[in-house]
SEBA-969373 format. One record per residue: x, y, z of N, C-alpha, C, O in turn. Coordinates in steps of 0.001 Angstrom, whole numbers, plus 500000, padded with zeros to 6 digits. Last residue first. Example, Ala and Ser with C-alpha at 12.3 -4.5 7.8 and 13.67 -1.06 7.14 Angstrom:
512850497750507080513670498940507140512900500030507870513409501138508039
513190494310507800512300495500507800513200496700507800514236496681508465
END
This chain:
387204494912193961386895494149192631388691494003192344389110493432191337
387619496880196054387740495399196498388068494667195283389008493871195300
386677499194194573388233499003195140388876497140195507389923496519195322
384468498810194083385055498789193237386603498324193441387364497552192857
383347498851196811383196497739196231384087497975194855384498496864194522
384141501487197413385076500661198186384714499075197768385424498146198151
382402502795195808383705503076195750384464502033196050385321501583195289
380072502305197321380398501780195929381795501549195310382234500622194629
380519503935199308380556502194199578380956501450197998381716500542197660
380802506461198312381983505746198985382043504304199080383032503574199000
378135506382197671378837506561196373380387505907197088381019505025196508
376789506648200353376648505414199373377680505226198245378053504104197901
377958509173200751378541507891202022378196506498200808379003505633200468
376759510840199131378274510516199349378594509645199961379717509192199737
374250510366200107374737509945198676376134509823198669376690508810198247
374334511421202296373828510170202329374460509682200883375097508637200750
375201514138201936376180513394202680375549512188202205376360511638201459
372771515127200475374162514614200054375049513777200517375620512888199886
370962514844202355370721514000201476372353514016200242372769513137199488
371415516651204681371570515167204692371570514135203595371974512976203686
370630519197204223371981519032204253372229517447204454373398517076204350
367704519060204470367912519528203163369861519331203458370375519382202341
366617515977206577366811517231206350367720518052205050368627517309204675
364188513482206138365715513982206183365798515366206094364919515934205447
361532512783206310362215513301207679363854513681207697364569514013208643
361091511933204127360500513259204488361135513663205491361349514865205649
363354510397201416362419510021202935362415511964202969363076512837202406
364751511254199033363322511239199182362572510973200223361358511174200222
367347510742199618366915512219198767365151512264199483364613513107200200
367492508190199938367767508913201101367356510456200792367082511247201695
367037507252197281366145506854198287366281507972199328365294508657199598
369099508364195990368033508961195353367055508526196812366408509413197368
371288506532197512371570508367197413369924508577197337369345508909198372
370259504248195971370708504560197544370603505821197933369740506142198750
371256504846193629369608504694194013369750504612195387368853505277195905
374016504935194188372920506193192764372010505816193713371962506519194723
374782502382194839375040503730195369374333504770195034374086505575195932
373876500734192974373275500875194500373557501826195060372752502324195847
375468501228190490373587501323190561373318501516191952372547502430192245
378062500918191460377947502077191640376232502360191023375758503495191070
377723497869192264378261498881193071377803500131192876377181500671193791
376954496956189396376127497078190709376464497688191349375650498601191484
379413497804188054378118498506187575377149498103188716376422499038189049
381024495939189165381443497142189611380323497985188928380346499133189372
380092493638188659380141493809189550380129495316189971379436495813190859
380260493726185439378980493703186160378915494260187503378077495115187790
383237493700185654382499494659185095380910494775185553380437495831185972
383747491177186450384069491969187186383695493329186662383931494214187484
382637489859184123381869489552185447382493490657186328381652491162187072
384009491121182101382780491128182040382556491002183606382311492008184272
386877491568180909386682491022181932384856491169182676384758491325183893
387676491919178477387092493438179200386605492857180540385956493593181283
388682489746177987389636491230177731389102492235178409389695493210178870
386734488247177524388086487804177851389146488963178659389997488918179547
385114489505175504384778489411177126385811488714177872385587488655179081
386614489146172958386806490378173728386081490364175097386442491238175884
386099486182173015387211486765173479387462488121173978388157488420174949
383336486374172577384001485559173742385197486044174079385464486340175244
383167487566170730382478488369171342383128487786173096383294488354174176
384327485986168553385041487207168826384310487899170351384977488705171000
382374483790168985383530483655169072384070484690169668384349484713170867
380137484827167938380051484703169582381400484599169817381827485223170788
380789485401165507380357486860166175380430486145167571380811486889168474
380730482849164503381598483645163985381995484804165311383075484988165873
378166482336164810379407481489165702380478482493165401381098482906166381
376952483802162815376375484040164219377527483380165153377772483930166227
377687482414160661378200483788160945377912484282162463378633485048163102
376598480055161283377890479772161177378267481272161493379040481498162425
373355480881160655374147480112161712375418480231161930375576480625163085
373683481801158050373706483049159132373813482226160526374311482804161492
376246479893156111375218480688156444374793481641157505375702482377157888
378351479691153389378314480198154650377026480568155230376607481659154844
380305477802151128379181478601151522378923478699152964379285477787153707
383681478261149885382900477421150653381489478465151201381627479627151584
385692479393148575384333479378147700383240478338148559382259477779148068
387966479560149260387903478029148797386277478078148028385779477256147259
388425482120149777389287481286149211389130479966148492389773479441147582
386153482966151604386574483490150362387901483078149393388246483733148409
385372480871152918384632481483152056385134482133151259384733482060150097
387842480126154095387127478932153282385811479525152741385096478750152105
388026482691155429389183482319154502388457480949153941388852480906152775
386268482233157371386276483531156631387323483104155393386956483481154280
386926479858159269385876479681157852385317480777157426384137480757157074
389428480895160289389124479780158766388087479732158191387958479606156973
388262482136161884389281482767160887388941481826159810388335481996158752
386693480551163585386427481657163050387086481928162013386401481981160992
389240478766164358387896477971163795387374479317163034387579479301161820
390888480626165878390958479936164724390398479511163972390732479654162796
389748481486168353389415482228167350389559481826165688388944482237164704
390966479790170333389796479313169785388951480089168636387919479686168100
392907481494171195393192480028170246392046479871169243392021479828168013
391707482396173785392236482811172711391998482300171047391236482627170137
391887479912174991390653480715174859390626481681173993389581481906173383
394822479706175490394283478752174547392537479402174532392057478978173480
395151482240176750395914481901175512395044481096174845394488481466173811
393986481700179374393295483011178674393815482538177015392965482485176126
395890479582180161394619479582180104393677480474179504392590480037179126
398203480029180345398098479202179311396061479314178979395340479169177992
399530483687179946399198482468180584398291481461179853397649481842178874
400258486220179027398945486128179490398470484830180369397527484765181157
403093485958178402402403487203178702401287486832179383401323487174180565
403728483547177553404367483894178993403914485027179210404224485438180329
401441482940175702401529482040176854402238482766177710401689482874178806
402805484894173552401455484961174619401415484358175689401351485007176734
404953483118173040405214484329173550403867484914174547403858485238175734
403936481009171751404905480763173115404945482240173650404968482369174874
402730482064169914401768481252170624402838481019171845402344480841172959
404668482917168371403906483908168853402896483469169845402270484273170535
405745480531167391406750481770168195405600482832169154405749483314170276
403443479563165636404140478791167153404837479811168014404561479942169206
403556481353163881402468481831165113402705480645166116402252480691167259
405951480994162380405724482424162955404526482200164201404596482790165279
405984478057161901406961478736162503406551480007163263406720480148164474
403353477705160636403975476605161459404890477739162403404472478176163475
402065479253158728401263478440159550401809477553160564401124476798161255
404327480521157220402801481598157802402375480440158818402364480869159972
406049477988157384406345479428157955405084480167158353404783480415159521
404864475443156539406054475639157802406181477060158128406454477300159304
402797476203154833402332475536156202403657475647157302403565475862158510
404616477229152775403678478219153427403146477337154779403129477982155827
405996475095152211406796476297152839405570477125153207405761477799154219
403759473829150987404131473372152129405245474318152789405337474235154013
403075475460149003402335475087149602402672474295151361402038474278152416
405993474921147563405198476508147849404284476033148920404803476231150019
405611472304147037406678472858147984406537474105148122407151474500149114
403122472220145177403182471556146450404298471902147490404033471824148689
404504473807142871403498474596143772402963473512145234402470474053146224
406423472164142023406819473529142261405773474113143486406046474636144567
406503468348141987405862469688141762405942471118142549405509471154143701
407373466306143455408532466801142354407640468429142121408252469497142115
407071464697146495406618465008145206407293466182144270407785467068144968
409204462220147915408277463463147837408054463936146657408803463632145729
409346459553149279409472460081147855408534461164148059407336461052148319
410369459726152972409707459387151948409754459926150378410371460990150329
412058459158155401411826460096154423411408459218153132412001458320152535
410299457885158382411273458010157183411249459351156272410543460343156451
408530457496160448408059457268158819409030457502157985408780457369156787
410112457646162744408723456558162624408503456394160990408337455313160424
411680459638162129412606458299162474411563457377162506411902456210162313
410483461971161876411349461611160417411903460128160683412450459465159802
408991461916164040408188461500162877409112461476162020408724460853161031
411413462430165617410405461701166106409989460998164941410347459851164673
412052465124164652412911463978164565411930462592164629411810461842163661
409735466664165089409960466449163720411196465292163712411255464569162718
409803466876168166408699466186167340409149465889165676408816464822165160
412171467900168648411716466770169133410544465931168520410413464711168426
411829470307167239412619469683166516412717468313167175413274467446166501
409364471621168804409412471217167630410728470242166866410427469499165931
411213471922171362409855470897171140409567470593170046409410469388169847
412968473481170836413529472191171021412492471311170881412618470176170419
411718476015169917412210475542169118412798474017169176413075473356168176
410039476638172390409223476461171024410361475707169889409916474900169073
411891477138174095411068476344174504410838475756173197411275474658172852
413516479294172603414546477983172691413200477098173424413539475920173304
411855481392172343412252480678171014412885479617171342412953478775170447
411118481929175066410300481108174204410640480905172798409852480315172058
413435481070177617413212481732176764412340481354175749412673480255175305
412619479613180768413295479492179776413022480521178502411823480782178598
411277480216182820412425479874183308413489480215181932414590480766181915
408499480217182177408998481186183592410305481047183355410826482072183794
407998478455180466408111479498180122409003480430181248409974481154181028
407409476103181937408838476028181538409070477401181141410215477806181343
404792476712182885405366476761184086407077476909183300407921477622183843
403375476774180193403562477838180839404746477807182093405511478761182241
404237474030179449404715475024178663404496476412179302405337477269179030
402402472514180904403378472577181268404344473706180750405144474247181513
399436473796179670399911473693181057401422473939181596401810474868182304
400323472643177128400146474400177340400161474668179103400787475569179661
400403470033177569401277470964176717401261472340177053402268473028177219
397977469889178298398932469318178972400279469810178474401202469909179283
396303470121175989395932470872176838397372470759178236397531471708179004
397396468140174147397837469577173628397327470356175212398095471245175580
396366466069175213397785466288174964398391467440175094399378467804175734
393703466467175815394314466193176885395465466392176476396073467040177329
392971466344172877392326467404173369393179467628175042393292468773175481
393789463595172322394440464899171580394306466130172381395257466884172592
391802462028173850393261462479173804393797463214173248394657463720173968
389581463153172521389599463346173789390995463436173917391549464525174069
389996461959170174389624463624169879389817463875171363390300464991171555
389879459248171074391150459782170366390901461178170150391967461714169848
387279459022171347388235458856172631389639459230171926390510459541172737
386067458767169342385701460209170220387040459639171097387787460583171355
386806456991168002387150458214167580386999459272168634387617460329168760
385184454843169381386884455292169444387738456333169047388874456617169427
382800455439168807383584455662170143384960455735170205385701456460170870
381402456888165966382669455817166522382831456216167937383002457411168179
377979457142165696379398457642166477380039456811166476379603455752166926
375944456314164890376599455831164066378002456189164484379011455767163919
373536456776166351374205455337166881375662454975166281376404454060166635
371866458840166031371354457695165516372373456443165532372179455382164939
372309461325167178371355460609167881371075459066167045370197458286167413
374081462411165226374502462405166913373699461285167487374221460406168172
374806463189162737373639462218162741374360461541164535374934460480164780
374639466824162341375764465802162402374775464663162955373866465099163660
373653469310162013373361468548161156374286467390161045374696466972159962
374612470667164503372858470288164509372754469121163103371926468210163123
376981471660164306376711470177164747375433469604164660375150468408164715
378033473753162709376850473121162316376671471623163098376275470617162510
380633475135163065380924473464162856379269472824162041379173471922161208
379836477237164592380635477575162925380345476150162203379928476031161051
378040476519166566377692477116165613378409477031163922377963476880162785
380541475565168184379267474738168190378777475261166785379042474549165817
381671477868168653382475476787167548381489475929167021381416475556165850
379953479324170065380322479692168850380923479042167741380890479281166534
380353477870172273378698478024171660378848478159170188378266477528169306
383009478526172935382232477089172634381258477164171741381256476644170625
382678481375173686383180480616172317383284479256172351383901478871171357
380836481325175882380610481744174614381585481572173526381150481655172378
382668479632177821381300478554177236380708479750175757380239479234174742
385035480919177849385056479724177197383578479286176802383293478723175745
384171483009179309384920483296177703384463482341176952383815482423175909
383348482083181458382476482984180350382993482858179454382314482528178481
385848481367182357384758480407182166383668480619181402383059479749180778
387132483782182686387732482485181743386738481771181182386599481513179986
385199485060184756385839485591183730386050484496182411385325484414181420
386055483512186662384812483247186464384671483863184979384090483225184100
388400480988187957388415482508187260387191482236186465387036481232185770
389100479677190760388417479189189665388182480854189022387799481767189753
391759477831192164391163479097192121390527478775190814390970478005189962
394033476106192680392892476331193641391869477378193639391243477792194614
395910475666191129395896476815191762394849477175192730394762478201193405
394975472832190263396592473238190447396800474590191264397768474666192021
392149473630189435392503472198190293394266472968190844394378473584191903
392920475439187177391949475518188407392377474726189487392973475237190435
394370474418185176395034475138186093394045475835187398394439476557188314
392680472115184427393952471910185202394488473189185913394979473125187039
390965473688183443390426473281184673391707472440185237391733472125186427
392062475023181254391689475871182567391144475090183389390670475706184343
392601472931179612393398473804180458393256474450181519393997474527182499
390082472110179159390653471276180125392168472070180624392729471873181702
388984474112177748388351473480178680389220472567179581388898472391180756
391137473940175699390565475354176481389974474658177595390715474670178577
389858471037174401391430471269175141391242472702175757391153472407176949
387892471177172794387560470975174231389138470961174959389255470851176180
388837470479170455388745472081170719388027472048172303387686473117172809
388076467872169688389718468552169985389521469609170586390271469700171558
385657468397169363386088467406170467387750467884170847388331468130171904
385558469860166737384497469940168065385128469592169316385152470382170259
386837467901165367387220469346165264386740469891166672387504470283167554
385227465886165108386567465533165439386984467047165692387765467056166644
382863466871163650382601466313165122384034466194165656384075466438166862
383786467719161347383443468925162237383269468468163563383411469206164538
384460465327160016386035466362160519384966467497161571385511468034162535
383257462528161448383358463653160387384245464727161247384558464902162424
385715459913162633384491460443162609384303461650161607385265461808160856
388058458702161789387145457804162263385554458348162500384531457665162551
389972460467160992390036459457160273388552458661160673387989458034159776
390030462149163450389288462783161986389078461539160965388129461564160181
391154460852164769390363461126164968388988461650163978387764461568163878
393540460220163980393274459072164400391735459857164160391096459357163234
394665463307163960394492462679162703393570461181162903392836460941161945
394987463296166818393747464168166177393604463641164606392487463579164092
396595461437167700395803461430168063394483462272166917393435461824166452
399488462734166574398348461775166163396864461255166504396113460748165670
398838465399167575398840465534166186398098464079165691397077463890165029
399227464779170109398258465539169976397883465817168536396820466367168247
401557463494170131400578463093170592399201463678170118398236462981169805
403381465707169445403329464518168451401838463651168838401113463222167940
403178467288171112402888467890170207402452466794169051401614466875168152
403666465905173693402396467065173365402171467318172081401015467590171755
405367463906173406403734463614173888402556464508173603401355464332173399
407533465245172456406789463955171662405693463625171955404918463111171148
407471467869173066407629467683171685407012466340171300406281466129170332
407612467290175944406666468103175412406411467854174051405250467622173716
409894465630175994408595464859176290407701465867175759406861465382175001
412030467525175207411521466468174601410308465726174882409717465197173941
411147469291177813411172469971176284411039468454175239410019468304174566
412535467561179906410734468029179852410514468862178320409358468855177897
414760467037179250414085466035179184412801466672178923412087466423177951
415949469960179309416057469037178468414828467946178300414048467999177349
415520470497182141414887471084181345414919470521179745413923470675179038
417635468594183139416143468001183363415078468906182551413981468434182250
419917469344181822419156467940181448418110467791181795417356467043181172
419191472919181206419903471588181862419003470403181399417896470388180860
420446475413179212419304474418179024420020473013179829420931472295179415
420223478662180308421093477329180445419780476391179905418576476562180096
418907481069180691419432480923178864420143479382179135420641478875178130
418704481749183105417322481708182132417789481046180653417053480638179755
420985481714184420419688480556184685418635480872183843417616480185183907
422268483478183357422427482420183006421244481255183367420824480284182737
420641486504181588420910485747183182420749484358183003419689483840182649
419484487607179848420451487601179520421294486434180700422314485768180517
416585488345180042416970487252179388418363486760179414418565485600179056
416753490775181383416355489628181941416793488146181281417205487143181865
417023492443178573418317491827179259417983491065180189418868490214180267
414684491832176284415207492414177234416141491602177863416174490373177798
416409492526173160415829491665174173415726492215175228416511493136175454
416577493284169419416753493400170697416130493041171867414925493243171716
415563492087166875417251492121166965417733492388168617418783491966169101
412505490943167474413299492114167337414733491322167260414900490139167555
410274489227167342411372489059166205411990490032165815412223490350164649
408950489535169693409524488304169394410160487925168318410585486789168102
409016492295170079409806491777170741409814490420169990410950490159169596
406829494312168894407916493670167849408989492516168850409789491881168163
405307494947170734404611494152169648405430493909168960405066493137168072
406934496412172633406367495252173194405953494193171603406258493009171459
410003497427171300408641497783171516407910496529171777408264495543171131
413040497248173077412075497083172175410721497131172348410226496902173452
414590497330175477415506497971174411414436497894173423414789498638172507
413506497904179008413251497332177531413911497980176682414000499196176850
415728498794181522414449498941180730414330498395179407415321498537178692
416568496980184295417072497415183022415918497589182200415109496665182107
416027495043186248415187496293186336415765496988185089415020497950184902
417995492956185508416257492408185799415599493732185633414600493731184914
420472494267186337420028493282184646418403493192184750417746493461183744
420805495026188557420944495714187752420034495319186552419127495950186010
420044492543189953419374493440190065419254494133189193418145494292188681
422865491191189163421506490876188622420520491459188484419853491365187453
425743491804188862424981492473189191423358492274188416422850492916187496
426886489233187770427090490160188825426740490968189373427224491172190486
425808487977185358425246487424186939425926488324188235425597488171189411
426539488619183634426786487527183623426572487281184960427158486408185599
425598491700182855425006490749182389425388488862182399424889488019181654
427371493584183515426738492928184874425660491848184000424898491190184708
426802495323180590427342495273182147426458494716182981425292495023183229
426662494158177128425794494731178527426456494493179872426624493316180194
428262493539175368427832494995175165427122495443176327426919496620176626
428777490693175984429515491369175302429140493041175955429751493553176894
425897489848175600426640489955176770427767490588176751427864491272177770
424974490840173014424574491421174281424974491371175438424766492218176306
426463488520171720426599489824171216426382490978172635427245491698173137
425474486038172961426698486447172800426792487814172747427220488378173754
422462486706171858422865486867173565424281486860173524424671487845174150
422755486355169386422079487408169818422319487880171450422340488982171998
423409483622169041424454484888168585424338486229169427425210486931169939
421392482513170003422657482319170544423295483407170152423754484168171004
419357483118168193419413483606169508420774483523170201421186484442170908
420520482116165669420291483443165881420563483832167108421500484567167423
420226479490166696421211480014166260421533481495166431422452481998167076
417461479413166603418120479131168064419320479585167791419746480255168732
416768480148163849416272481292165012417019480850166580417143481645167511
417798477909162773418497479373162163417593480631163586418012481717163986
415710476285163707417601475929163959418275477165163561419366477416164074
413735476738162964413954476790164218414905476872164479415249477499165481
413539476418159901413563477898160428413509478077162051413304479187162543
413784473772159780414895474532159474414876476187159742415828476967159781
411371472753160644412708472658161772413919473560161088414858473990161758
409706473590158929409981474347159971411178474078160678411893474923161216
410937471325156896410847472855156476410795473779157814411654474653157933
409851469141158618411094469258158235411439471240157715412116472075158315
407006469789159008407481469309159539409149469702159754409624470336160696
406197469546156018405809470842156984406949470849158095407754471780158131
406886466847155169407291468212154513407034469650155160407612470683154820
405340464978157059406561465507156941407760466791156402408775467329156844
402902466199156164403090466305157682404635466581157682405215467614158017
402790465257153320402788466569153665402843466854154908402843468079155022
403046462586154423404255463390153199403861464674153592404682465276154284
400814462120155331401827461743156143402986462566155403403801463174156097
398816462265153463398670463074154340400007463327155153400314464439155583
399943462377149855399384461797151234399598462593152485400451463478152552
399115464592147276399966464317148231399468463856149541398773464553150280
397600465523144939397591463683145022398842463796146286399641462867146168
396928468118144713397993467537143746398501466349144050399599465979143635
394950468764146107394657468562144879395590468170144111395361467861142941
396144469046148587395895467642148423395444467577146818395537466496146238
396895471381148765397754470837148687397226469438147875397727468922146876
394973472749149134395148472686148240396112471679147711396161471233146565
394232471827152012393278471379151122393524471449149549392894470784148727
396532473223153215396432471394153239395374471028152471395401469848152121
395946475650153094396918474997152481396985473625152213397401473038151214
393884475357154810393678475868153489394568475479152885394239474809151905
394253474784157312393912473567156371393380474131154723392757473549153834
395738476733158198396507475540157771395974474941156856396528474534155835
394983479135159062395064479465157150395740477704157093396225477360156016
395029479636161412393794479272160625393741479066159450392733478841158781
397757480274162389396846478650162296395952478679161488395911477745160688
397561483258162004398378482199161221398176480616161052398338479914160054
395369483478163741395158483573162377396153483163161731395842482583160691
396774482852166262395553482121165879395044482287164356394408481391163800
398592484415166430399283482971166150397946482597165720397937481937164681
397286486902166695398312486839165377398088485233165161397593484746164145
396232486515169300395278486487168219395947486323166724395376485783165776
398525486225170848397703484861170613396746485196169407396466484318168591
399231488819170460400344487573170058399506486294169749399649485530168795
397679490345171560397739490581170171398471489342169841398188488851168748
397414489379174327396451489165173582396647489125172238396107488255171555
399935490405174777399778488846175231398922488590174030399250487940173037
399681493087174873400882492370173919400826491140173806401477490565172934
398244493607177231397355493584175822398325493284174407397914493252173247
399712493171179084399095492092178628398060492172177633397271491311177243
403088494212178758402150494539178941401070493392178037401279492897176930
405879493409180521405139492789179570404144493587179579404050493973180744
408279494226182403407762495285181086406595494591180068406376495100178968
408320490427183098409220491993182918408664492757181848408511492343180699
407325488553183441406305489581183107407013490679183223406514491787183421
409042486361183315407848486259182554406922487430182325406046487502181463
411036487371185039411813487152183564410119486707182606410094486759181376
410242487520187338410197488700186897410453488633185256410183489506184432
410763484729188206409153485417187935409271486635187045408499486787186098
413807484973188439412967484152187590411603484539187163411292484668185979
413006486872190573414331487428189359413529486254188163412825486635187228
412388485279192772411642486410192081412097487022190808411323487681190113
414601483317192866413143482735192321412513484412191872412226484652190699
416362485167193613416446484284192627415368483949191959415133484173190771
415326485508196185415912486438195524415721486315194169415060487127193522
END
């Protein structure tokens, strides 16, 4: 019974559409990251200094969010009967107090999160969150920077964005089930990513590719994929804000200890850009990303997150006056179509259409048979349609 309550915490009142919207908004926020970084580099800021500024400013947002969450839980525990676990079934089945789309930043929360087993951060959970922050976020960030340093930026980005495929593969192995809809969406979106980055312009066949840079890119993709897979399991028993807060704080403490507090720039413009990196492209999209994984899972979530390069290409064209050709525009359309196919479930839709087409033409064939009487064609068509309906029901 307790395990069923914990599983309900992941999906209680949760509409899948809300998860898709969360992930799309998260990708939209993350897509501004390179824009802010390029603007900050114009003031002569070092990459490590800008990374420290971003993480330390975002840590302040996460600390405030954790304090706010703790105070809200205390307030709702005082106001909610049975929130201490005496009437757990009533707490789990209580109606939601917030609209789905404003849940991450609402002052109201589903009462299921008030249960002690979903609020407590045990030693085991704390170790898991620290490892997620240090090895997941930290490893992915460090290996990505090393890969970009050794390879062309577009090739390094392409290698790093293999992480959705790694995520889907790990989930398929662990669950012993392959989702054809996710594979189709992943293939379409990855093809669009290749077109956006114009990989055809790279010197791939001249032997100048640094294999160490490729290994760093694959390591970054693997770290982030493992972070998403483990995060999906952690989010079944822990609040998304608490999960995101502890992982980001762990990574912030790590890089602060490794690189120290450097001499920060004095320009106000740089601090405003760092604040945008920490909030618009840091705190808010990361919270939405955690809520999205809780709603729809790590596999679909990471595929939707591939829309980030498409959004980034649009912002670079509008804000930085970078040129875009028809090949890159085709890539943007393919990425968006891949994400739409994930929601529309095209393989299942095709099988359903096949079932109804078989039913319709089967009825027409029975109608054209010369030996069939006037009363049988309708019955034959209805029998065929019922078989098509059974095919649809099985799907």
